[in-house]
PAVOKE-655523 format. One record per residue: residue in one letter; x, y, z of N, C-alpha, C in turn. Coordinates in steps of 0.1 Angstrom, whole numbers, padded with zeros to 4 digits, always signed. Layout:
aXYZXYZXYZ;...
***
This chain:
x+0964-0170+0283+0954-0162+0274+0950-0172+0263;x+0937-0171+0258+0934-0178+0246+0937-0170+0236;x+0943-0173+0223+0946-0164+0212+0932-0163+0204;x+0929-0151+0199+0918-0150+0190+0921-0151+0177;x+0912-0156+0170+0912-0159+0155+0900-0154+0150;x+0895-0154+0136+0884-0151+0132+0872-0159+0132;x+0876-0173+0137+0866-0182+0139+0859-0183+0152;x+0847-0187+0153+0840-0189+0168+0849-0201+0172;x+0853-0200+0188+0859-0212+0190+0855-0215+0204;x+0855-0228+0207+0851-0232+0221+0862-0242+0228;x+0862-0241+0241+0871-0246+0248+0865-0251+0262;x+0871-0262+0267+0866-0264+0281+0879-0263+0290;x+0876-0254+0300+0887-0250+0310+0886-0260+0322;x+0893-0257+0330+0894-0262+0345+0880-0264+0351;x+0879-0273+0360+0865-0274+0367+0852-0272+0359;x+0853-0278+0346+0841-0278+0338+0837-0263+0333;x+0844-0252+0334+0840-0243+0329+0841-0241+0314;x+0834-0234+0307+0836-0233+0294+0839-0221+0289;x+0845-0219+0277+0849-0207+0270+0845-0208+0256;x+0842-0196+0252+0836-0192+0239+0843-0179+0233;x+0848-0178+0221+0852-0166+0217+0846-0164+0202;x+0844-0152+0197+0840-0149+0181+0847-0136+0178;x+0852-0138+0166+0860-0123+0160+0872-0121+0166;x+0879-0111+0161+0889-0107+0168+0888-0089+0168;x+0898-0084+0176+0900-0069+0180+0902-0063+0167;x+0911-0066+0159+0918-0059+0151+0912-0059+0135;x+0902-0068+0135+0895-0068+0118+0881-0058+0119;x+0880-0050+0129+0868-0041+0127+0853-0050+0128;x+0857-0062+0126+0842-0071+0128+0836-0072+0141;x+0844-0069+0151+0838-0071+0163+0846-0082+0171;x+0843-0083+0185+0849-0093+0192+0840-0095+0203;x+0842-0108+0208+0833-0113+0221+0841-0124+0226;x+0841-0126+0239+0844-0140+0244+0837-0139+0259;x+0834-0153+0260+0825-0155+0273+0832-0166+0282;x+0829-0166+0293+0832-0177+0302+0820-0181+0311;x+0815-0194+0308+0802-0197+0317+0803-0213+0321;x+0791-0216+0326+0791-0230+0331+0775-0233+0327;x+0773-0244+0320+0762-0250+0317+0759-0264+0327;x+0744-0265+0332+0744-0276+0339+0731-0280+0339;x+0726-0293+0339+0716-0298+0338+0706-0296+0349;x+0695-0294+0349+0687-0289+0362+0671-0295+0361;x+0665-0294+0372+0652-0299+0372+0640-0288+0369;x+0647-0277+0363+0636-0265+0359+0628-0270+0349;x+0614-0265+0348+0606-0266+0335+0609-0258+0323;x+0621-0250+0326+0623-0239+0315+0641-0238+0314;x+0646-0233+0303+0660-0231+0304+0664-0216+0311;x+0671-0218+0320+0673-0207+0331+0686-0199+0325;x+0686-0187+0327+0700-0178+0323+0704-0171+0335;x+0715-0172+0341+0721-0163+0351+0732-0158+0348;x+0732-0144+0355+0743-0138+0353+0753-0136+0363;x+0762-0142+0367+0768-0143+0381+0774-0132+0387;x+0771-0127+0397+0779-0115+0404+0790-0121+0414;x+0803-0119+0412+0812-0127+0422+0817-0115+0429;x+0819-0117+0442+0827-0109+0450+0840-0111+0449;x+0847-0102+0451+0864-0102+0451+0867-0108+0437;x+0860-0107+0426+0864-0112+0412+0877-0103+0410;x+0884-0115+0403+0897-0109+0398+0901-0114+0385;x+0892-0120+0377+0892-0125+0364+0898-0140+0365;x+0899-0148+0354+0902-0159+0352+0914-0161+0344;x+0926-0165+0347+0937-0165+0342+0939-0174+0328;x+0928-0181+0328+0927-0190+0316+0917-0188+0306;x+0910-0175+0306+0904-0171+0298+0903-0156+0295;x+0902-0149+0285+0905-0137+0280+0895-0127+0284;x+0888-0129+0297+0876-0122+0298+0879-0111+0309;x+0873-0100+0312+0876-0088+0319+0864-0083+0326;x+0850-0089+0325+0838-0082+0332+0830-0094+0339;x+0827-0093+0351+0819-0104+0357+0808-0104+0349;x+0800-0116+0351+0787-0119+0343+0776-0108+0347;x+0774-0106+0358+0763-0095+0363+0767-0081+0359;x+0778-0078+0355+0781-0065+0350+0784-0064+0335;x+0780-0072+0329+0781-0072+0314+0770-0065+0309;x+0772-0054+0299+0762-0047+0296+0749-0053+0290;x+0738-0050+0296+0723-0058+0291+0723-0063+0278;x+0728-0054+0267+0729-0056+0253+0736-0069+0250;x+0749-0071+0255+0757-0081+0254+0751-0093+0262;x+0748-0092+0273+0743-0102+0281+0730-0111+0275;x+0719-0101+0269+0710-0106+0262+0713-0114+0249;x+0723-0109+0242+0727-0114+0232+0734-0130+0234;x+0742-0130+0243+0745-0143+0248+0735-0155+0248;x+0727-0149+0258+0713-0159+0263+0706-0160+0250;x+0706-0152+0241+0698-0155+0228+0703-0165+0218;x+0718-0165+0217+0725-0171+0210+0724-0187+0217;x+0726-0187+0228+0725-0202+0238+0713-0208+0235;x+0700-0199+0237+0689-0203+0235+0685-0209+0221;x+0690-0202+0211+0687-0205+0197+0695-0220+0195;x+0707-0221+0200+0713-0235+0199+0705-0245+0203;x+0702-0242+0218+0692-0253+0227+0680-0256+0216;x+0673-0246+0213+0660-0251+0205+0664-0258+0192;x+0674-0255+0187+0677-0262+0174+0680-0277+0176;x+0681-0280+0189+0685-0293+0193+0672-0300+0203;x+0661-0293+0201+0648-0297+0207+0649-0293+0224;x+0659-0288+0228+0658-0287+0242+0652-0273+0246;x+0643-0276+0255+0634-0265+0259+0633-0264+0274;x+0639-0272+0282+0638-0271+0295+0651-0281+0302;x+0652-0280+0315+0661-0288+0321+0675-0281+0319;x+0679-0268+0317+0693-0264+0316+0693-0251+0324;x+0704-0250+0328+0707-0236+0336+0722-0230+0328;x+0718-0221+0325+0733-0214+0317+0736-0201+0328;x+0749-0203+0333+0756-0191+0341+0766-0186+0333;x+0761-0174+0332+0776-0165+0325+0783-0159+0335;x+0794-0164+0336+0806-0159+0345+0811-0147+0345;x+0817-0149+0332+0828-0136+0326+0825-0133+0314;x+0829-0120+0310+0829-0118+0292+0839-0108+0291;x+0845-0108+0278+0854-0099+0272+0845-0090+0267;x+0845-0074+0273+0835-0066+0267+0848-0054+0264;x+0850-0056+0251+0862-0046+0247+0854-0031+0246;x+0857-0021+0250+0853-0009+0249+0847-0001+0234;x+0855-0005+0223+0852-0001+0211+0848-0014+0203;x+0853-0026+0205+0851-0037+0193+0840-0047+0197;x+0834-0044+0209+0823-0054+0214+0813-0052+0204;x+0806-0062+0200+0796-0064+0191+0784-0073+0194;x+0774-0068+0194+0761-0078+0198+0762-0091+0191;x+0764-0090+0177+0762-0102+0168+0776-0112+0173;x+0786-0107+0179+0795-0115+0183+0792-0123+0196;x+0784-0114+0205+0780-0121+0217+0772-0132+0214;x+0761-0129+0205+0751-0140+0201+0759-0154+0197;x+0770-0151+0188+0780-0162+0182+0783-0172+0193;x+0791-0163+0203+0797-0168+0213+0788-0176+0222;x+0776-0172+0226+0767-0179+0232+0759-0193+0227;x+0759-0190+0212+0757-0201+0205+0767-0211+0204;x+0779-0209+0203+0789-0217+0202+0790-0224+0215;x+0791-0217+0226+0793-0225+0239+0779-0233+0242;x+0768-0230+0239+0758-0241+0241+0761-0254+0231;x+0766-0252+0219+0768-0262+0209+0778-0271+0214;x+0788-0265+0220+0800-0273+0226+0796-0278+0236;x+0787-0274+0245+0782-0280+0257+0775-0294+0252;x+0765-0291+0243+0758-0302+0238+0765-0313+0232;x+0777-0310+0226+0784-0320+0221+0793-0327+0230;x+0796-0321+0241+0803-0328+0252+0794-0337+0259;x+0779-0334+0259+0771-0342+0265+0768-0356+0257;x+0767-0352+0245+0767-0365+0236+0774-0375+0236;x+0787-0368+0239+0799-0379+0238+0800-0388+0252;x+0792-0381+0264+0794-0389+0276+0782-0395+0278;
***
């Protein structure tokens, strides 16, 4: 499991999976964590997909508990808005596919703002990795 602290965090996991978290459960400010994959595509847009996984049992390298397609719309939308904001700040308006695989959706402490931050952090981390390569 990846420990939470109050900063937004980014990590590359196995097989190119990307993890980002924001907030902590115990400070009443909210918490979010997401596991996603971002790929370059030939699309004329930025695509956002929430994955549905049959036989899903969670990822042992990420502290996530809900498959992407079952994340409540409010939080899914916030992830995508955060990622889109980061892409647009870097002038990227097309050719990217963002796939939300899993998310931590805490029954009490989940916050829309934290999902926005996690989506933005994940996109920023991917862009940084892309610049390095």
